[in-house]
Biopython code that builds the backbone (N, CA, C, O; Angstrom):
import numpy as np
from Bio.PDB.StructureBuilder import StructureBuilder

atoms = [
    (1, "MET", "N", (-3.281, -0.807, 0.374)),
    (1, "MET", "CA", (-2.959, -0.315, -0.785)),
    (1, "MET", "C", (-1.805, 0.539, -0.566)),
    (1, "MET", "O", (-2.035, 1.290, 0.381)),
    (2, "ILE", "N", (-0.642, 0.720, -1.076)),
    (2, "ILE", "CA", (0.564, 1.516, -1.262)),
    (2, "ILE", "C", (0.642, 2.515, -2.147)),
    (2, "ILE", "O", (1.226, 2.235, -3.194)),
    (3, "VAL", "N", (0.234, 3.572, -2.033)),
    (3, "VAL", "CA", (0.093, 4.797, -3.623)),
    (3, "VAL", "C", (1.172, 5.779, -3.264)),
    (3, "VAL", "O", (1.247, 6.348, -2.174)),
    (4, "GLY", "N", (2.243, 5.975, -4.565)),
    (4, "GLY", "CA", (2.702, 6.986, -4.501)),
    (4, "GLY", "C", (2.218, 8.268, -5.127)),
    (4, "GLY", "O", (1.637, 8.507, -6.186)),
    (5, "LEU", "N", (2.750, 9.195, -3.890)),
    (5, "LEU", "CA", (2.055, 10.300, -4.596)),
    (5, "LEU", "C", (2.449, 11.169, -5.919)),
    (5, "LEU", "O", (1.878, 12.160, -6.375)),
    (6, "GLU", "N", (3.527, 10.529, -6.358)),
    (6, "GLU", "CA", (4.044, 11.223, -7.564)),
    (6, "GLU", "C", (3.854, 9.983, -8.657)),
    (6, "GLU", "O", (4.330, 10.234, -9.765)),
    (7, "ASP", "N", (3.407, 9.054, -8.548)),
    (7, "ASP", "CA", (3.484, 8.045, -9.925)),
    (7, "ASP", "C", (2.908, 8.416, -10.979)),
    (7, "ASP", "O", (1.804, 8.926, -11.169)),
    (8, "THR", "N", (3.936, 8.054, -11.822)),
    (8, "THR", "CA", (3.517, 8.561, -13.302)),
    (8, "THR", "C", (3.302, 6.960, -14.036)),
    (8, "THR", "O", (2.653, 7.049, -15.078)),
    (9, "VAL", "N", (3.666, 5.722, -13.733)),
    (9, "VAL", "CA", (2.805, 5.271, -14.210)),
    (9, "VAL", "C", (1.617, 4.419, -13.873)),
    (9, "VAL", "O", (0.969, 4.033, -14.846)),
    (10, "THR", "N", (1.125, 3.980, -12.451)),
    (10, "THR", "CA", (0.001, 3.736, -11.901)),
    (10, "THR", "C", (0.181, 5.003, -11.494)),
    (10, "THR", "O", (1.031, 5.517, -10.767)),
    (11, "LEU", "N", (-1.068, 5.575, -12.272)),
    (11, "LEU", "CA", (-1.419, 7.528, -11.797)),
    (11, "LEU", "C", (-2.027, 7.335, -10.134)),
    (11, "LEU", "O", (-2.780, 6.486, -9.656)),
    (12, "THR", "N", (-1.463, 8.301, -9.635)),
    (12, "THR", "CA", (-1.955, 8.425, -8.254)),
    (12, "THR", "C", (-3.289, 8.668, -7.910)),
    (12, "THR", "O", (-3.720, 8.372, -6.796)),
    (13, "ASP", "N", (-4.330, 9.446, -9.226)),
    (13, "ASP", "CA", (-5.635, 9.395, -8.909)),
    (13, "ASP", "C", (-6.399, 7.582, -9.280)),
    (13, "ASP", "O", (-7.542, 7.221, -8.998)),
    (14, "THR", "N", (-5.659, 7.019, -9.744)),
    (14, "THR", "CA", (-6.059, 5.510, -10.319)),
    (14, "THR", "C", (-5.975, 4.738, -9.126)),
    (14, "THR", "O", (-6.660, 3.735, -8.928)),
    (15, "GLY", "N", (-5.013, 5.269, -8.211)),
    (15, "GLY", "CA", (-4.446, 3.896, -7.525)),
    (15, "GLY", "C", (-5.658, 4.598, -6.411)),
    (15, "GLY", "O", (-6.428, 3.839, -5.822)),
    (16, "LEU", "N", (-5.721, 6.012, -6.219)),
    (16, "LEU", "CA", (-7.080, 6.229, -4.937)),
    (16, "LEU", "C", (-8.165, 5.815, -5.105)),
    (16, "LEU", "O", (-8.825, 5.398, -4.153)),
    (17, "ALA", "N", (-8.576, 5.821, -6.210)),
    (17, "ALA", "CA", (-9.925, 5.240, -7.279)),
    (17, "ALA", "C", (-10.403, 4.133, -6.675)),
    (17, "ALA", "O", (-11.445, 3.958, -6.045)),
    (18, "ALA", "N", (-9.288, 3.225, -7.011)),
    (18, "ALA", "CA", (-9.253, 1.829, -7.361)),
    (18, "ALA", "C", (-9.409, 1.535, -5.599)),
    (18, "ALA", "O", (-10.261, 0.675, -5.373)),
    (19, "TYR", "N", (-8.752, 2.089, -4.372)),
    (19, "TYR", "CA", (-8.924, 1.999, -2.904)),
    (19, "TYR", "C", (-10.324, 2.286, -2.581)),
    (19, "TYR", "O", (-10.962, 1.546, -1.833)),
    (20, "ASN", "N", (-10.739, 3.158, -3.028)),
    (20, "ASN", "CA", (-12.052, 3.745, -2.749)),
    (20, "ASN", "C", (-12.707, 2.931, -3.246)),
    (20, "ASN", "O", (-13.653, 2.738, -2.483)),
    (21, "ARG", "N", (-12.807, 2.116, -4.361)),
    (21, "ARG", "CA", (-13.937, 0.761, -4.415)),
    (21, "ARG", "C", (-13.763, -0.201, -4.169)),
    (21, "ARG", "O", (-14.630, -1.033, -4.437)),
    (22, "ALA", "N", (-12.359, -0.659, -3.427)),
    (22, "ALA", "CA", (-11.935, -1.404, -3.106)),
    (22, "ALA", "C", (-12.965, -2.324, -1.563)),
    (22, "ALA", "O", (-13.361, -1.388, -0.869)),
    (23, "LEU", "N", (-13.330, -3.351, -1.073)),
    (23, "LEU", "CA", (-13.887, -3.958, -0.198)),
    (23, "LEU", "C", (-13.104, -3.751, 0.967)),
    (23, "LEU", "O", (-11.883, -3.620, 0.874)),
    (24, "GLU", "N", (-13.850, -3.698, 2.341)),
    (24, "GLU", "CA", (-12.667, -4.239, 3.525)),
    (24, "GLU", "C", (-12.059, -5.602, 3.341)),
    (24, "GLU", "O", (-12.313, -6.332, 2.384)),
    (25, "PRO", "N", (-11.148, -5.924, 4.432)),
    (25, "PRO", "CA", (-10.851, -5.098, 4.583)),
    (25, "PRO", "C", (-9.390, -4.385, 3.919)),
    (25, "PRO", "O", (-8.484, -5.078, 3.454)),
    (26, "LYS", "N", (-9.364, -3.267, 3.958)),
    (26, "LYS", "CA", (-8.244, -2.120, 3.711)),
    (26, "LYS", "C", (-7.611, -1.243, 4.308)),
    (26, "LYS", "O", (-8.313, -0.868, 5.247)),
    (27, "ARG", "N", (-6.625, -0.682, 4.284)),
    (27, "ARG", "CA", (-6.048, 0.427, 4.716)),
    (27, "ARG", "C", (-4.985, 0.988, 3.310)),
    (27, "ARG", "O", (-4.483, 0.332, 2.397)),
    (28, "LEU", "N", (-4.934, 2.255, 3.578)),
    (28, "LEU", "CA", (-4.039, 3.210, 2.512)),
    (28, "LEU", "C", (-2.921, 3.936, 3.075)),
    (28, "LEU", "O", (-3.019, 4.530, 4.149)),
    (29, "VAL", "N", (-2.155, 3.917, 2.577)),
    (29, "VAL", "CA", (-0.694, 4.296, 3.105)),
    (29, "VAL", "C", (-0.380, 5.107, 1.603)),
    (29, "VAL", "O", (-0.535, 4.507, 0.539)),
    (30, "THR", "N", (-0.050, 6.135, 1.641)),
    (30, "THR", "CA", (0.449, 7.062, 1.032)),
    (30, "THR", "C", (1.879, 6.964, 0.926)),
    (30, "THR", "O", (2.354, 6.227, 1.790)),
    (31, "ILE", "N", (2.803, 7.528, 0.055)),
    (31, "ILE", "CA", (4.370, 7.627, 0.492)),
    (31, "ILE", "C", (4.773, 8.654, -0.819)),
    (31, "ILE", "O", (4.219, 8.447, -1.899)),
    (32, "PRO", "N", (5.613, 9.602, -0.699)),
    (32, "PRO", "CA", (6.241, 10.658, -1.533)),
    (32, "PRO", "C", (7.131, 9.532, -2.666)),
    (32, "PRO", "O", (7.606, 8.401, -2.554)),
    (33, "GLY", "N", (7.055, 10.350, -3.543)),
    (33, "GLY", "CA", (8.001, 9.238, -4.258)),
    (33, "GLY", "C", (7.035, 8.607, -5.609)),
    (33, "GLY", "O", (5.840, 8.805, -5.388)),
    (34, "GLY", "N", (7.264, 7.983, -6.785)),
    (34, "GLY", "CA", (6.780, 7.203, -7.957)),
    (34, "GLY", "C", (6.382, 6.069, -7.465)),
    (34, "GLY", "O", (6.107, 5.587, -6.366)),
    (35, "HIS", "N", (6.436, 5.653, -8.957)),
    (35, "HIS", "CA", (6.005, 3.983, -9.263)),
    (35, "HIS", "C", (6.886, 3.118, -8.111)),
    (35, "HIS", "O", (6.446, 2.421, -7.197)),
    (36, "PHE", "N", (8.185, 3.388, -8.452)),
    (36, "PHE", "CA", (9.583, 1.950, -7.648)),
    (36, "PHE", "C", (10.038, 2.802, -6.219)),
    (36, "PHE", "O", (11.095, 2.498, -5.667)),
    (37, "ALA", "N", (9.113, 3.950, -5.632)),
    (37, "ALA", "CA", (9.404, 4.178, -4.327)),
    (37, "ALA", "C", (9.465, 3.018, -3.349)),
    (37, "ALA", "O", (10.363, 2.625, -2.606)),
    (38, "PRO", "N", (8.609, 2.724, -3.510)),
    (38, "PRO", "CA", (8.070, 1.598, -2.308)),
    (38, "PRO", "C", (8.944, 0.464, -2.452)),
    (38, "PRO", "O", (8.964, -0.328, -1.510)),
    (39, "TYR", "N", (9.708, 0.225, -3.503)),
    (39, "TYR", "CA", (11.105, -0.523, -3.587)),
    (39, "TYR", "C", (12.397, -0.088, -3.511)),
    (39, "TYR", "O", (13.441, -0.738, -3.454)),
    (40, "THR", "N", (12.184, 1.208, -3.517)),
    (40, "THR", "CA", (13.655, 1.728, -3.244)),
    (40, "THR", "C", (13.809, 2.921, -2.220)),
    (40, "THR", "O", (14.547, 2.571, -1.299)),
    (41, "THR", "N", (13.405, 4.066, -2.098)),
    (41, "THR", "CA", (13.517, 5.235, -1.305)),
    (41, "THR", "C", (12.597, 5.141, -0.086)),
    (41, "THR", "O", (12.658, 5.788, 0.960)),
    (42, "GLU", "N", (11.592, 4.041, -0.513)),
    (42, "GLU", "CA", (10.101, 4.140, 0.610)),
    (42, "GLU", "C", (10.252, 2.705, 1.112)),
    (42, "GLU", "O", (9.332, 2.229, 1.777)),
    (43, "PHE", "N", (11.353, 1.968, 0.841)),
    (43, "PHE", "CA", (11.106, 0.170, 0.826)),
    (43, "PHE", "C", (11.140, 0.149, 2.755)),
    (43, "PHE", "O", (10.376, -0.681, 3.249)),
    (44, "ALA", "N", (11.689, 0.715, 3.411)),
    (44, "ALA", "CA", (11.285, 0.940, 5.043)),
    (44, "ALA", "C", (9.828, 0.634, 5.059)),
    (44, "ALA", "O", (9.121, -0.373, 5.108)),
    (45, "ARG", "N", (9.639, 2.230, 4.983)),
    (45, "ARG", "CA", (7.933, 2.578, 5.030)),
    (45, "ARG", "C", (6.855, 1.515, 4.340)),
    (45, "ARG", "O", (5.801, 1.174, 4.878)),
    (46, "ALA", "N", (7.336, 1.050, 3.017)),
    (46, "ALA", "CA", (6.493, 0.464, 2.512)),
    (46, "ALA", "C", (6.097, -1.074, 2.868)),
    (46, "ALA", "O", (4.990, -1.614, 2.873)),
    (47, "SER", "N", (7.449, -1.614, 3.178)),
    (47, "SER", "CA", (6.891, -3.164, 3.738)),
    (47, "SER", "C", (7.056, -2.969, 5.270)),
    (47, "SER", "O", (7.019, -4.113, 5.723)),
    (48, "ALA", "N", (7.193, -2.228, 6.136)),
    (48, "ALA", "CA", (7.025, -2.331, 7.394)),
    (48, "ALA", "C", (4.837, -2.280, 7.540)),
    (48, "ALA", "O", (4.092, -2.784, 8.381)),
    (49, "ALA", "N", (4.506, -1.349, 6.158)),
    (49, "ALA", "CA", (2.803, -1.321, 6.102)),
    (49, "ALA", "C", (2.400, -2.652, 5.554)),
    (49, "ALA", "O", (1.458, -3.288, 6.026)),
    (50, "ALA", "N", (2.937, -2.954, 4.814)),
    (50, "ALA", "CA", (2.800, -4.365, 4.397)),
    (50, "ALA", "C", (2.435, -5.720, 5.065)),
    (50, "ALA", "O", (1.648, -6.645, 4.864)),
    (51, "ILE", "N", (3.548, -5.327, 6.099)),
    (51, "ILE", "CA", (3.950, -6.149, 7.166)),
    (51, "ILE", "C", (2.990, -6.589, 7.922)),
    (51, "ILE", "O", (2.792, -7.746, 8.293)),
    (52, "ALA", "N", (2.048, -5.090, 8.271)),
    (52, "ALA", "CA", (1.532, -5.201, 9.779)),
    (52, "ALA", "C", (0.333, -5.125, 8.830)),
    (52, "ALA", "O", (0.078, -3.947, 9.081)),
    (53, "PHE", "N", (-0.399, -5.394, 8.128)),
    (53, "PHE", "CA", (-1.430, -5.466, 7.397)),
    (53, "PHE", "C", (-1.871, -7.074, 7.021)),
    (53, "PHE", "O", (-2.953, -7.661, 7.049)),
    (54, "PHE", "N", (-0.625, -7.445, 6.692)),
    (54, "PHE", "CA", (-0.707, -9.453, 6.714)),
    (54, "PHE", "C", (-0.669, -10.100, 7.811)),
    (54, "PHE", "O", (-1.106, -11.245, 7.921)),
    (55, "ARG", "N", (-0.040, -9.310, 8.928)),
    (55, "ARG", "CA", (0.192, -9.927, 10.001)),
    (55, "ARG", "C", (-1.374, -9.567, 10.883)),
    (55, "ARG", "O", (-1.660, -10.275, 11.849)),
    (56, "GLU", "N", (-2.003, -8.807, 10.596)),
    (56, "GLU", "CA", (-3.453, -8.523, 10.705)),
    (56, "GLU", "C", (-4.246, -9.460, 10.736)),
    (56, "GLU", "O", (-4.790, -10.240, 11.518)),
    (57, "HIS", "N", (-4.153, -9.091, 9.272)),
    (57, "HIS", "CA", (-5.302, -9.759, 8.741)),
    (57, "HIS", "C", (-4.783, -11.451, 8.245)),
    (57, "HIS", "O", (-5.768, -12.159, 8.035)),
    (58, "LEU", "N", (-3.972, -11.884, 8.118)),
    (58, "LEU", "CA", (-3.689, -13.548, 7.814)),
    (58, "LEU", "C", (-3.162, -14.069, 9.081)),
    (58, "LEU", "O", (-3.005, -15.288, 9.019)),
    (59, "ALA", "N", (-2.833, -13.546, 10.225)),
    (59, "ALA", "CA", (-1.938, -14.529, 11.123)),
    (59, "ALA", "C", (-3.280, -15.738, 11.546)),
    (59, "ALA", "O", (-4.491, -15.620, 11.730)),
    (60, "SER", "N", (-2.383, -16.810, 11.571)),
    (60, "SER", "CA", (-3.029, -17.992, 12.528)),
    (60, "SER", "C", (-4.163, -17.672, 13.511)),
    (60, "SER", "O", (-3.964, -16.922, 14.467)),
    (61, "SER", "N", (-5.311, -18.223, 13.282)),
    (61, "SER", "CA", (-6.042, -18.142, 14.553)),
    (61, "SER", "C", (-6.198, -19.059, 15.879)),
    (61, "SER", "O", (-7.108, -19.196, 16.697)),
    (62, "GLY", "N", (-4.774, -19.685, 15.716)),
    (62, "GLY", "CA", (-4.378, -20.739, 16.513)),
    (62, "GLY", "C", (-4.957, -22.172, 15.948)),
    (62, "GLY", "O", (-4.287, -23.189, 16.130)),
    (63, "ASP", "N", (-6.293, -22.232, 15.217)),
    (63, "ASP", "CA", (-6.578, -23.413, 14.490)),
    (63, "ASP", "C", (-5.331, -24.692, 14.092)),
    (63, "ASP", "O", (-5.656, -25.694, 13.455)),
]
sb = StructureBuilder()
sb.init_structure("model")
sb.init_model(0)
sb.init_chain("A")
sb.init_seg("    ")
for serial, (resi, resn, name, xyz) in enumerate(atoms, 1):
    if name == "N":
        sb.init_residue(resn, " ", resi, " ")
    sb.init_atom(name, np.array(xyz, "f"), 0.0, 1.0, " ", f" {name:<3s}", serial, name[0])
structure = sb.get_structure()
């Protein structure tokens, strides 16, 4: 889960609470900025975190 530390749309506290309730596998990445920062100023960091998680958990097992 990628949470903006200054998010006023999906409040940071709400995002962190949702993360705490989520089941594994899970990973938390916090970024500076607000709701749209993962798509603008923090895109490189946010997309790298998402790609790493998906590669780890959705990679083909070779079957």
